[in-house]
N, C-alpha and C positions, 0 to 999 in steps of 0.2 A: 504494500500500500504506500504510494508515493505521497509526498507532502502536497504536490499539486492536486492530486486526486482528492485528498481530504479537504483542502482549502476550497476548491471549486465546488465540491459536493456540499460542503457545509453552507456555502453561499447560496447554492441552488435550493437547498432545503429551506433556508430562511426566506428567500425571495418567493418561492412557490408557496410556502406555508402562509406567509403574510398575504399574498395575493388571493389564495384560496379562502382564507378566513375573511378577508375584506369582501369577497363576493358573497360568501355565506351570510354575512351580516348586513349586506346591501349598503356598504360604506359609501356615504353620499358623494365623495369626490370622484368615484369611478362611474357613477350613474350617467352623467352626460355623455361620456365616451362610449358607454355601452349602447345608449340610445342612438348615437350617431352611427354606430356600426349595425344598427337594426337588431340588436340582441334583446329579446323579450325579458322583462324583469323576472319572470318565472324561471328562466334558465340560469339565473345566478346561483340558486341553491343547487339544483341538479340540472344539467351536468357540470357547469363551470366550477363552482366553488368546491363541490365534492371531488371532482377529478383532480383539481390542482392540489387540494389538501391531501388526498390519498397518494398522489404522486410524490409529494414532499415526504410523507411517511415511508413510502417505498424507497426513496433515496436514502433515508435514515437507516432503514433496515438493511439496505445494501452495504452499509459500512461494516456490517457483521456477516451478511450472507450476500456475496457479490452478485449472484444471478438475480436477486430481488432488485438490487439497485440498477442493474442493466435493464431489466424489464420496466421499471419505473421511468428510467431516463428515456427509453424508447417511447413509452406512452406520452410523456411530457413533450417530447419532440413532435410527435404526431399531433398532439393537442394544439401546440403553438403554430404548426403549419396550417392547421384548420382555422385557427384564430386569425392569422394573417390573410388567409383566403377570404374569410368573412369581412374583414376590414376593406380589402381590395374590392370585393363585390359591391360593398356599400359606398365605395368612393371616399372612405374615411381615412385620412392620412394625418390624424391628430396625434397628440402626445401618446395616447394609448396604442396607436399603431407602432410608434417608435419603441414603446415599452415591450410590445409583443415581439419585435425583432430582437431586442435585448434578451428577453426570456428565452427565445429560441436559441440564440447563440450560447447562452449560459447552459442550457440543457444539452445542446450538442456537445459542448466542452465536457460536461459531466459524463455523458455517454462515452465519448472518445477516450477519456481518461479511465473509465471503468472497465474497458475492454482489455483483454490480455495483450500485453505489450504497449498499453496506452499510457 
């Protein structure tokens, strides 16, 4: 387990966990961006908040059982690819679009570092 893997994974856990909980709690600062992207408020609990939070928990479990972390990172990468697609389809290039790009990059890095030889 490399220092880079641990550092990036801990950062991804914190970022995805915060983002997931913010969605679950319908944190007011994220609501305008979700509306711009055409995301229904009902989706904030499930699938959005639930999947991000479970992804963060999976990354944490992956620190002990590597295949769990790999699976969680793959799921989060796919989630954020879909999030970017949603923003692009809606023509929303707001700050939340930029955040989705950052989250995608962070989760790609966590995945790459979790793979054997990474």
